[in-house]
TIVEXLO-392534 format. One record per residue (C-alpha): residue number from 1; residue in one letter; x, y negated, z. Coordinates in pm, 1 decimal, decimal comma. Layout:
vextor_roro_X_Y_Z
NUM_a_X_Y_Z
...
# end
This chain:
vextor_roro_X_Y_Z
1_m_80,1_2625,8_-512,3
2_s_405,5_2403,7_-419,2
3_l_356,6_2077,1_-187,7
4_q_552,5_1875,6_-475,6
5_v_277,0_2004,8_-742,5
6_l_-19,1_1995,3_-513,4
7_s_74,5_1588,3_-392,7
8_l_96,0_1542,0_-739,4
9_i_-244,0_1674,3_-832,4
10_v_-384,2_1443,2_-559,7
11_v_-186,9_1167,5_-629,2
12_g_-284,3_1191,0_-1038,5
13_m_-640,9_1218,1_-947,6
14_t_-628,5_909,0_-736,0
15_f_-441,9_749,9_-1014,9
16_a_-742,4_854,7_-1255,3
17_i_-1008,5_665,2_-1030,3
18_y_-843,7_362,1_-990,7
19_i_-784,1_306,5_-1363,0
20_g_-1153,0_404,9_-1438,0
21_i_-1265,2_166,8_-1187,9
22_a_-1020,9_-39,9_-1382,7
23_v_-1152,4_-36,4_-1725,5
24_w_-1525,3_19,2_-1668,7
25_a_-1498,7_-327,8_-1452,3
26_r_-1288,2_-453,3_-1688,4
27_a_-1318,6_-885,7_-1658,2
28_g_-1434,6_-1078,1_-1928,7
29_s_-1446,0_-1397,2_-1796,5
30_t_-1219,6_-1678,7_-1527,7
31_s_-1507,3_-1653,1_-1260,8
32_e_-1473,7_-1256,1_-1297,6
33_f_-1125,6_-1231,6_-1314,6
34_y_-1050,6_-1449,3_-1010,2
35_v_-1361,1_-1421,9_-810,3
36_a_-1583,6_-1135,1_-936,9
37_g_-1838,8_-1335,9_-1048,4
38_k_-1942,4_-1429,2_-700,5
39_g_-2188,0_-1138,5_-676,0
40_v_-2030,5_-870,1_-440,5
41_h_-2241,2_-722,9_-143,5
42_p_-2085,9_-828,5_206,8
43_v_-2023,2_-450,9_312,3
44_a_-1900,4_-384,4_19,5
45_n_-1679,3_-729,3_-12,2
46_g_-1553,1_-579,6_378,4
47_m_-1445,4_-265,2_285,5
48_a_-1219,4_-445,9_-28,2
49_t_-1079,7_-679,1_211,1
50_a_-1031,4_-365,6_438,3
51_a_-784,3_-231,3_167,3
52_d_-626,4_-546,2_79,6
53_w_-532,4_-630,2_422,7
54_m_-422,6_-297,3_496,9
55_s_-110,9_-242,7_320,3
56_a_214,8_-56,4_310,4
57_a_323,9_-229,5_631,8
58_s_-30,5_-88,3_814,5
59_f_-65,1_202,3_686,4
60_i_317,5_370,0_620,1
61_s_529,4_102,3_837,5
62_m_315,8_-3,3_1137,7
63_a_302,9_301,3_1294,6
64_g_667,1_356,5_1240,8
65_l_769,3_36,0_1402,2
66_i_561,1_123,5_1734,4
67_a_704,8_460,1_1737,6
68_f_1063,6_300,4_1733,0
69_l_947,0_-17,9_1943,5
70_g_694,9_85,7_2194,5
71_y_542,1_-127,7_2404,2
72_s_671,1_-417,2_2201,4
73_g_483,6_-294,9_1867,4
74_g_187,4_-393,6_2033,5
75_a_255,2_-728,0_1880,0
76_y_169,4_-611,5_1507,3
77_l_-171,4_-444,5_1619,7
78_m_-238,7_-804,3_1832,1
79_g_-126,3_-1046,1_1603,0
80_w_-303,8_-898,6_1236,0
81_t_-602,2_-818,2_1395,8
82_g_-645,8_-1119,4_1579,7
83_g_-617,7_-1304,9_1291,7
84_y_-921,5_-1166,8_1117,9
85_v_-1120,8_-1335,9_1449,1
86_l_-960,9_-1712,0_1355,3
87_m_-1030,3_-1653,1_963,0
88_a_-1402,2_-1567,2_1022,9
89_l_-1466,9_-1852,9_1238,8
90_l_-1257,2_-2106,3_1145,9
91_l_-1170,2_-2101,2_774,0
92_a_-1430,5_-1836,1_579,2
93_p_-1743,2_-1989,4_557,7
94_y_-1614,8_-2370,1_518,7
95_l_-1380,2_-2289,1_261,1
96_r_-1681,7_-2039,6_60,5
97_k_-1880,7_-2359,0_70,3
98_f_-1638,1_-2551,1_-37,5
99_g_-1723,8_-2298,1_-328,1
100_k_-1332,7_-2320,7_-554,3
101_f_-1207,0_-2051,5_-693,7
102_t_-824,5_-2066,1_-506,7
103_v_-705,9_-2199,6_-191,9
104_p_-440,1_-2438,8_-375,9
105_e_-746,4_-2568,7_-598,4
106_f_-906,8_-2647,0_-268,0
107_i_-598,6_-2815,4_-106,5
108_g_-612,1_-3027,9_-434,2
109_d_-955,4_-3122,1_-461,3
110_r_-963,5_-3221,9_-66,5
111_f_-584,8_-3391,3_-56,2
112_y_-737,7_-3545,4_-396,1
113_s_-388,3_-3466,2_-481,1
114_k_-204,2_-3269,4_-847,3
115_t_114,0_-3271,9_-588,1
116_a_-19,2_-3129,5_-281,9
117_r_-174,8_-2817,9_-526,4
118_v_181,6_-2810,8_-678,7
119_v_300,7_-2756,0_-331,0
120_a_28,9_-2521,2_-259,0
121_v_105,8_-2352,2_-526,6
122_i_492,4_-2286,9_-411,2
123_s_378,8_-2235,3_-40,5
124_l_155,3_-1918,7_-180,0
125_l_436,8_-1831,0_-464,6
126_a_696,5_-1781,3_-168,0
127_m_439,8_-1631,8_66,2
128_s_286,7_-1345,6_-167,4
129_i_655,2_-1270,9_-320,1
130_t_768,2_-1205,6_9,7
131_y_511,7_-1025,8_70,6
132_v_490,3_-798,8_-191,3
133_i_816,9_-684,0_-152,5
134_g_695,3_-496,1_142,6
135_q_418,9_-346,0_-82,0
136_m_662,6_-197,1_-387,4
137_r_860,0_-71,6_-100,5
138_g_633,4_170,9_19,6
139_v_534,5_236,9_-320,1
140_g_887,6_324,7_-422,8
141_i_907,4_577,5_-108,2
142_a_560,4_758,3_-133,5
143_f_691,9_833,0_-517,9
144_s_1021,1_880,7_-411,9
145_n_934,8_1152,4_-156,7
146_i_691,0_1311,1_-423,0
147_l_862,2_1319,3_-711,8
148_q_1197,0_1432,7_-493,6
149_v_1402,7_1129,1_-652,4
150_d_1592,3_830,3_-583,8
151_l_1365,9_506,1_-424,4
152_t_1449,3_338,3_-746,7
153_v_1265,4_575,3_-950,5
154_g_1006,0_625,5_-725,1
155_l_953,0_219,5_-752,8
156_i_958,4_193,7_-1147,2
157_s_733,9_476,9_-1126,3
158_g_470,5_308,0_-863,7
159_m_543,4_-18,6_-1062,2
160_v_380,7_107,7_-1418,6
161_i_48,4_208,5_-1226,1
162_v_20,5_-141,1_-1103,0
163_f_61,3_-299,0_-1402,9
164_i_-187,3_-106,6_-1539,5
165_y_-479,3_-149,2_-1317,5
166_a_-460,7_-475,4_-1205,4
167_v_-316,8_-676,0_-1488,4
168_f_-675,7_-528,1_-1688,9
169_g_-923,2_-512,7_-1398,3
170_g_-862,9_-872,4_-1264,0
171_m_-1082,2_-988,8_-925,4
172_k_-1389,3_-719,7_-1028,5
173_g_-1196,4_-499,2_-1147,8
174_i_-945,5_-487,6_-803,9
175_t_-1248,6_-536,6_-576,6
176_y_-1457,6_-189,2_-691,8
177_t_-1114,0_-23,4_-718,6
178_q_-1015,1_-134,6_-331,3
179_i_-1315,0_9,3_-178,3
180_a_-1235,7_350,9_-344,6
181_q_-854,4_311,1_-200,0
182_y_-995,4_212,0_140,0
183_v_-1205,9_566,9_77,9
184_i_-904,2_750,3_39,3
185_m_-653,1_557,0_258,0
186_i_-855,2_565,8_620,4
187_f_-943,8_951,4_546,7
188_a_-546,4_1010,1_490,8
189_y_-513,6_822,0_800,7
190_t_-705,0_950,5_1050,5
191_v_-745,0_1330,0_943,1
192_p_-374,5_1409,0_1025,4
193_a_-363,1_1171,6_1353,4
194_i_-698,6_1418,8_1422,9
195_f_-499,9_1755,8_1376,1
196_i_-174,1_1607,0_1515,3
197_a_-370,5_1466,5_1823,1
198_l_-543,9_1841,1_1861,7
199_q_-238,1_2027,2_1788,3
200_l_-47,5_1792,4_2089,2
201_t_-333,0_1745,2_2339,4
202_g_-611,9_1966,8_2228,5
203_n_-816,3_1643,5_2214,9
204_p_-963,9_1585,2_1849,8
205_l_-979,5_1193,7_1873,9
206_p_-639,2_1036,0_1864,6
207_q_-728,1_744,3_2079,1
208_l_-752,4_979,1_2362,3
209_g_-518,8_1151,1_2302,9
210_l_-260,9_908,3_2334,8
211_g_-368,9_913,0_2728,0
212_a_-407,1_1317,1_2737,3
213_t_-121,6_1532,2_2812,6
214_v_82,1_1788,7_2666,6
215_e_125,4_2140,6_2714,0
216_d_363,5_2108,6_3012,9
217_g_74,2_1891,6_3179,6
218_r_267,8_1603,1_3142,6
219_y_88,1_1310,2_3014,3
220_l_204,5_1222,8_2648,9
221_l_346,6_872,1_2752,3
222_d_503,7_1025,2_3025,8
223_a_664,8_1280,2_2845,9
224_l_795,7_1062,8_2633,8
225_d_925,3_773,2_2787,6
226_q_1112,3_1057,0_2995,6
227_t_1248,3_1200,4_2678,9
228_l_1368,8_924,7_2535,0
229_v_1586,3_786,3_2892,0
230_d_1711,5_1175,1_2889,4
231_l_1827,0_1077,5_2535,1
232_g_1994,4_729,8_2664,3
233_f_1698,4_523,8_2511,5
234_a_1461,0_251,1_2689,5
235_a_1144,8_440,9_2813,8
236_y_835,8_410,6_2538,6
237_t_612,4_215,4_2732,1
238_a_885,3_-59,8_2900,5
239_t_769,2_-420,4_2875,4
240_g_1026,1_-583,3_2626,0
241_a_1192,5_-268,9_2567,1
242_g_1192,3_-386,2_2174,6
243_m_1181,4_-732,6_2162,2
244_t_1213,5_-1027,1_2473,6
245_q_870,0_-1157,2_2573,8
246_m_895,7_-1489,1_2442,5
247_n_950,3_-1333,0_2059,8
248_m_669,1_-1090,1_2105,4
249_f_438,3_-1385,9_2208,2
250_l_552,6_-1575,4_1909,6
251_l_533,8_-1313,0_1629,8
252_t_223,9_-1228,7_1760,0
253_i_73,4_-1600,7_1732,7
254_s_272,3_-1607,7_1412,9
255_l_99,4_-1280,8_1255,3
256_m_-243,6_-1442,3_1379,1
257_i_-223,7_-1778,9_1217,1
258_g_-40,2_-1639,5_898,9
259_t_-335,9_-1405,3_854,6
260_a_-590,4_-1660,4_859,5
261_g_-421,1_-1836,9_632,4
262_l_-321,6_-1518,9_375,1
263_p_-486,6_-1681,1_31,9
264_h_-543,1_-1330,8_-118,9
265_v_-741,1_-1233,4_162,5
266_i_-905,5_-1593,9_173,8
267_v_-1035,7_-1573,1_-162,0
268_r_-1214,5_-1296,1_-78,9
269_f_-1447,3_-1483,8_66,4
270_f_-1473,5_-1631,8_-244,9
271_t_-1647,4_-1296,3_-418,1
272_v_-1996,4_-1314,5_-185,9
273_p_-2307,8_-1466,2_-338,8
274_r_-2391,5_-1670,4_-17,8
275_i_-2171,9_-1876,7_229,0
276_r_-2288,4_-1665,0_556,8
277_d_-2184,3_-1344,8_339,6
278_a_-1822,9_-1484,5_398,6
279_r_-1865,6_-1471,9_782,7
280_k_-2049,0_-1116,4_741,0
281_s_-1827,7_-979,9_493,5
282_a_-1533,8_-1034,7_755,3
283_g_-1684,5_-875,1_1067,7
284_w_-1731,6_-550,7_819,5
285_a_-1381,2_-576,1_726,5
286_l_-1282,7_-576,7_1099,0
287_v_-1489,6_-331,4_1182,9
288_f_-1334,5_-112,4_841,5
289_i_-985,1_-229,7_1000,5
290_a_-1051,8_-97,8_1350,3
291_i_-1071,8_233,8_1261,6
292_l_-692,5_258,3_1141,8
293_y_-572,8_12,5_1406,6
294_t_-697,6_151,3_1678,0
295_t_-516,2_519,0_1566,1
296_a_-217,9_370,4_1516,5
297_p_-39,3_380,1_1818,1
298_a_-134,1_762,3_1889,2
299_v_-3,3_811,3_1523,7
300_g_356,3_610,7_1632,5
301_a_374,0_802,3_1962,1
302_m_302,4_1126,2_1846,5
303_a_533,8_1075,1_1546,1
304_m_819,0_988,0_1776,7
305_w_730,0_1287,5_2029,6
306_n_760,8_1506,0_1677,8
307_l_1076,7_1361,1_1566,8
308_l_1278,7_1385,4_1923,7
309_n_1115,7_1739,1_1959,2
310_t_1294,0_1853,4_1638,6
311_v_1640,7_1742,0_1717,4
312_q_1644,9_1700,8_2144,3
313_p_1906,2_1907,1_2291,5
314_g_1690,3_2139,5_2493,9
315_e_1373,5_2164,0_2296,1
316_v_1408,9_2365,1_1975,1
317_g_1629,8_2503,9_1691,2
318_a_1974,9_2670,7_1762,3
319_e_2103,5_2834,8_2104,3
320_d_2186,5_2498,1_2224,0
321_g_1856,5_2372,7_2149,6
322_n_1998,8_2155,6_1821,0
323_i_1909,8_2249,6_1466,4
324_a_2152,9_2409,0_1289,9
325_f_2339,7_2190,1_972,6
326_d_2289,6_2516,8_779,8
327_d_1937,4_2588,7_882,3
328_k_1758,7_2220,2_851,2
329_p_1346,7_2251,4_821,1
330_d_1194,4_2184,7_465,8
331_w_1088,3_1864,9_571,2
332_m_1464,8_1730,2_649,6
333_l_1589,6_1850,3_300,9
334_r_1274,8_1728,7_132,3
335_w_1348,6_1322,7_270,7
336_e_1734,8_1389,0_216,9
337_q_1649,4_1329,6_-125,5
338_t_1501,2_1044,7_-130,8
339_g_1841,0_882,1_65,7
340_l_1583,5_762,3_347,1
341_l_1715,5_1090,8_591,9
342_t_2090,3_1085,6_618,7
343_f_2318,7_1366,7_823,4
344_d_2679,4_1409,7_892,0
345_d_2790,4_1661,0_1104,2
346_k_3040,7_1414,9_1287,6
347_n_3230,7_1676,7_1501,1
348_n_3142,0_1968,7_1225,4
349_d_3010,9_2161,4_1526,0
350_g_2744,1_2294,4_1260,6
351_r_2469,3_2121,2_1483,5
352_l_2273,6_1771,6_1489,9
353_q_2294,2_1506,4_1779,3
354_y_2123,4_1188,7_1827,1
355_y_2169,9_978,3_2152,0
356_n_2115,4_614,7_2188,9
357_d_2486,4_463,9_2013,0
358_r_2447,4_144,8_2196,8
359_n_2443,1_240,6_2568,6
360_p_2842,8_238,9_2629,7
361_e_2795,9_487,8_2941,8
362_f_2555,8_720,4_2791,4
363_a_2742,6_730,6_2516,1
364_a_3083,3_798,4_2683,1
365_m_2889,1_1089,9_2900,7
366_a_2752,0_1257,9_2599,1
367_e_3120,4_1273,1_2425,6
368_e_3216,3_1449,2_2736,8
369_e_2954,6_1685,6_2730,3
370_f_2843,2_1752,3_2435,4
371_g_3145,8_1674,0_2205,9
372_w_2972,6_1403,1_2023,5
373_e_3132,7_1183,3_1797,1
374_g_2839,6_943,3_1711,3
375_n_2503,1_989,5_1545,3
376_e_2470,3_1258,2_1307,2
377_i_2102,7_1074,7_1192,6
378_v_2321,3_829,3_1015,7
379_r_2001,5_699,0_845,9
380_l_1642,6_733,8_965,2
381_d_1457,8_490,1_790,3
382_r_1167,0_373,3_997,3
383_d_886,9_320,4_701,9
384_i_935,4_784,1_623,8
385_m_767,3_818,2_961,7
386_v_420,0_839,8_890,5
387_l_437,5_1001,0_555,6
388_a_704,2_1259,4_718,0
389_n_456,3_1318,8_1056,5
390_p_222,5_1596,1_897,7
391_e_563,3_1763,2_787,4
392_i_720,0_1791,9_1095,5
393_a_417,0_1887,4_1281,2
394_g_384,4_2185,0_1048,9
395_l_35,5_2047,9_873,7
396_p_-119,8_2232,4_579,6
397_n_33,5_2085,0_254,7
398_w_-308,5_1965,6_149,9
399_v_-259,9_1722,0_461,6
400_i_51,3_1616,5_382,4
401_a_-65,0_1562,4_-3,5
402_l_-327,3_1336,6_143,9
403_v_-111,6_1131,8_346,9
404_a_123,0_1011,7_66,0
405_a_-186,9_959,6_-163,9
406_g_-277,8_742,6_135,1
407_g_3,0_548,3_187,9
408_i_2,8_466,0_-233,2
409_a_-366,6_370,8_-215,1
410_a_-269,5_111,3_87,4
411_a_40,0_1,9_-86,9
412_l_-159,6_-54,3_-427,5
413_s_-426,6_-231,5_-308,3
414_t_-247,9_-513,9_-105,8
415_a_-51,1_-547,8_-388,3
416_a_-295,8_-566,8_-691,7
417_g_-492,7_-865,5_-435,9
418_l_-185,7_-1066,1_-426,0
419_l_-42,1_-1021,3_-771,7
420_l_-404,8_-1188,1_-846,3
421_a_-328,8_-1426,0_-550,6
422_i_-8,7_-1511,7_-776,8
423_s_-159,2_-1501,7_-1135,1
424_s_-402,7_-1723,8_-1021,6
425_a_-181,0_-2019,5_-902,8
426_i_-25,7_-1973,1_-1211,0
427_s_-272,5_-1952,0_-1474,1
428_h_-552,7_-2179,8_-1267,6
429_d_-421,0_-2405,5_-1053,3
430_l_-97,7_-2473,1_-1290,8
431_l_-157,7_-2487,1_-1619,5
432_k_-552,6_-2525,6_-1616,0
433_g_-562,9_-2761,1_-1271,0
434_t_-231,6_-2951,4_-1336,9
435_f_-33,1_-2916,0_-1672,3
436_t_-267,0_-2783,5_-1959,6
437_p_-684,5_-2848,5_-1823,5
438_n_-792,0_-2857,6_-2128,9
439_i_-674,2_-2465,3_-2205,5
440_s_-930,1_-2251,4_-2329,0
441_q_-1077,6_-1958,2_-2098,0
442_k_-903,0_-1677,4_-2343,1
443_s_-528,7_-1823,8_-2332,9
444_e_-616,3_-1934,9_-1921,0
445_l_-664,3_-1517,7_-1907,8
446_l_-378,4_-1444,7_-2091,5
447_a_-126,1_-1629,3_-1897,5
448_a_-324,3_-1503,4_-1578,3
449_r_-196,7_-1132,6_-1701,4
450_i_162,8_-1217,6_-1802,3
451_s_216,3_-1398,4_-1478,9
452_m_82,5_-1073,1_-1326,2
453_g_304,1_-878,5_-1488,9
454_g_625,2_-1103,9_-1472,6
455_a_537,5_-1103,5_-1093,9
456_i_524,6_-701,0_-1078,7
457_i_865,8_-691,4_-1220,9
458_l_973,8_-967,4_-1020,9
459_a_875,9_-829,1_-705,8
460_g_996,9_-469,3_-839,6
461_y_1320,1_-576,7_-816,5
462_l_1322,8_-713,2_-519,5
463_g_1147,9_-482,6_-357,9
464_l_1465,4_-250,2_-394,4
465_n_1718,7_-460,7_-173,8
466_p_1450,4_-571,5_59,5
467_p_1550,2_-841,9_383,4
468_g_1413,9_-531,1_630,1
469_f_1148,3_-262,4_637,5
470_a_802,2_-295,5_516,7
471_a_660,2_-439,9_830,8
472_e_939,5_-702,6_934,3
473_v_931,0_-812,6_566,2
474_v_549,6_-862,4_589,1
475_a_583,5_-1009,1_899,1
476_l_817,9_-1302,4_715,1
477_a_540,7_-1365,5_458,3
478_f_295,1_-1421,4_724,6
479_g_549,9_-1665,7_871,1
480_l_583,4_-1834,3_565,3
481_a_200,6_-1898,4_552,3
482_a_143,6_-1969,7_927,0
483_a_425,7_-2243,7_880,1
484_s_228,0_-2388,9_502,2
485_l_-56,4_-2318,7_445,8
486_f_-259,4_-2224,7_781,0
487_p_-203,2_-2583,9_900,8
488_t_-293,0_-2778,7_579,8
489_l_-621,7_-2542,4_569,3
490_m_-713,6_-2639,4_909,6
491_m_-652,8_-3013,3_918,0
492_g_-836,5_-3035,1_570,7
493_i_-1143,5_-2896,7_743,0
494_f_-1134,9_-3021,6_1070,7
495_f_-950,5_-3331,2_1029,4
496_k_-1133,1_-3602,1_775,4
497_k_-860,6_-3880,5_837,9
498_m_-583,2_-3642,5_694,0
499_n_-465,7_-3803,2_400,3
500_k_-303,9_-3668,5_97,3
501_e_115,8_-3801,5_190,4
502_g_13,3_-3596,3_567,6
503_a_-88,8_-3314,9_416,6
504_i_197,6_-3313,1_116,7
505_a_521,2_-3356,1_396,5
506_g_306,2_-3107,2_611,0
507_m_361,8_-2854,6_406,9
508_l_691,8_-2941,6_323,7
509_a_815,5_-2916,6_631,3
510_g_678,1_-2632,2_772,6
511_l_783,5_-2419,9_454,8
512_i_1120,2_-2565,4_420,1
513_s_1205,6_-2533,4_799,4
514_t_1101,1_-2141,2_795,5
515_l_1250,6_-2065,9_416,9
516_v_1597,5_-2228,1_576,8
517_y_1556,2_-2027,3_914,3
518_i_1481,5_-1668,3_726,6
519_f_1810,9_-1799,7_516,7
520_i_2009,1_-1801,3_755,0
521_y_1954,9_-1459,0_967,8
522_k_1816,7_-1261,4_701,6
523_g_1935,9_-1362,4_355,4
524_w_1920,7_-1405,8_20,9
525_f_1681,7_-1162,5_-125,0
526_f_1893,6_-1140,4_-469,3
527_f_2219,5_-1135,3_-273,0
528_p_2135,3_-910,5_-31,7
529_g_2376,4_-939,5_337,4
530_t_2446,0_-1282,7_238,1
531_n_2307,4_-1416,0_585,5
532_m_2503,8_-1700,0_674,7
533_f_2483,9_-1563,8_1054,6
534_p_2450,5_-1213,9_1162,8
535_d_2090,9_-1127,6_1229,1
536_n_2084,3_-1054,2_1585,5
537_a_1929,4_-1249,0_1913,4
538_d_2313,8_-1363,5_2006,6
539_y_2273,1_-1588,5_1668,5
540_w_1904,4_-1705,0_1671,3
541_l_1833,5_-2072,0_1732,6
542_f_1727,4_-2062,3_2111,1
543_g_1659,5_-1691,5_2068,0
544_i_1364,3_-1727,2_1814,5
545_n_1328,3_-1400,6_1577,3
546_p_1301,3_-1484,2_1209,7
547_t_1012,2_-1255,0_1182,9
548_g_839,8_-1520,8_1446,5
549_f_959,5_-1873,9_1333,0
550_g_642,1_-1914,8_1170,4
551_v_476,5_-2088,3_1470,2
552_i_794,9_-2324,3_1524,4
553_g_731,4_-2383,2_1154,1
554_a_318,3_-2438,4_1177,1
555_l_383,9_-2684,4_1492,2
556_l_625,7_-2885,7_1246,7
557_n_374,5_-2904,4_983,4
558_f_104,7_-3036,4_1233,5
559_a_375,5_-3277,9_1439,8
560_v_454,7_-3428,5_1082,5
561_a_177,5_-3408,1_830,7
562_y_-49,1_-3651,1_1180,7
563_g_269,6_-3875,5_1203,4
564_v_250,8_-3923,0_796,7
565_s_-115,3_-3985,8_788,9
566_k_-98,6_-4255,3_1074,4
567_v_155,0_-4466,4_897,8
568_t_0,9_-4408,7_542,0
569_a_-332,1_-4541,7_433,2
570_p_-669,8_-4326,3_500,2
571_p_-849,3_-4095,1_277,9
572_p_-1067,4_-4224,0_70,7
573_d_-1460,6_-4257,7_210,1
574_h_-1570,1_-4001,5_-54,7
575_i_-1318,8_-3732,0_53,6
576_q_-1410,2_-3781,2_424,9
577_h_-1756,9_-3747,1_340,2
578_l_-1722,4_-3445,2_170,1
579_v_-1502,4_-3314,5_451,4
580_e_-1828,8_-3345,1_655,5
581_s_-2057,3_-3179,4_444,8
582_v_-1843,7_-2912,9_423,3
583_r_-1860,3_-2864,6_814,2
584_v_-2242,6_-2889,9_846,1
585_p_-2396,5_-2566,8_851,0
586_k_-2586,9_-2471,6_595,5
587_a_-2905,4_-2195,2_558,8
588_d_-2896,4_-1993,4_239,6
# end
């Protein structure tokens, strides 16, 4: 059976499971649509939260970024996992005790202002739409490889599947679908990692294989360092090889506080029966997330090692060690069909050459000794590394098909949670909570489903021209959450004298400053390439990478909110008593 047919069968079976669960758990009320009736067990909720959290950025893109950034890619690991600790300790139990459906609803009630609620909705939409772009891109990449079609066709196929099971199931259907997706996702991620670790190091645990030796007796990381240096690149384990220490620090903190402020993850803690179950859910989510996140560094390193041993001179291929253009491996041919991997025999020698073209001295040497006229891997999209790794390693077709199913599950699970957050913000916070308070439950559900469908179309369109790789796009979304929602939630819980004027001014300062910075260096999504300045460190303000600017936005949020609150009237007494009651532990 061919790989394409097998992949279609495996992915089709998973889709049947997702759609079947959505139909079985179809939401019939607003409570079931928004918070699954508040009846989800904490272990099940932890698994669903992990699936909601481990998006295409985690499954498909993170290991690819680690493969190319090396040591610096650890910022994504530390930031995305550390944020859950902040969420579990500082936000989840208090917001669950408050007992509302959405994050904007909490902000609107806590700051006794419909304006604050609307600003929170705007912040949520900016963050969620940016975030879902990365998921739709991940879905498109996986589908385009399976169907052997262009990325556009693959993305549209994914949009249809998301529409079917997310629009009808609501939070109740999404929760149980995400449990199934977690099982598929983690199985699909760890099985090939075990195979490849055994193949390269003889160790079945990828986490231990990362520190083990390869065939020639060298440690994997030492061998990888030497290979990259031989090709003119920085060593894989070199500190700051992919980014400066300042930007690594800013990115890590931005991802941490952005994680803690993600509304589509926070709302998961509204689905459990009791307040203490919110903390339990966060703990279980960390356990389930750790399985993938401790495996990702090994996957990234082994993917880079396999890639370099496919194209590096002196290792495999034709007489001088290169891959001949007329004898390229099947995996290269398959990924060429997607447009995400492109070759060009620039010196017409029939062979593939790949060096660091950003190193002038090395480039001159390669040109003189090897007749090199520039990298002949013209395009190598980082987001394909995890999906292509089993193919490069020559694993069985069923493993390759499983990885494709896992990548799609990761993207779909997070896309569904984000789309629900978007639809809830529009139908529950804007319509029900602000503009049409007398809307019927049936009309509210219809509005939620229509807005979710519109969000899918918008996200799909933007996913065709994203401002970066999936993980980079997601990092931008986290920066928006860090700059706008996280400081407001923290001050709403722990600073009882923070008033509505301060909260509104702070949210706007954080959101606008971060959006403007992203706009300047990343361009506007509808018009790719229209950024005002080149996106490189020579032009960044004080050398701050746009992916880490959320920290600066958060500081501006705190400072503006505090300053405005000091020169305006304090909140009413009943609001201050409400804040105190939310912070007081309650045995239940």
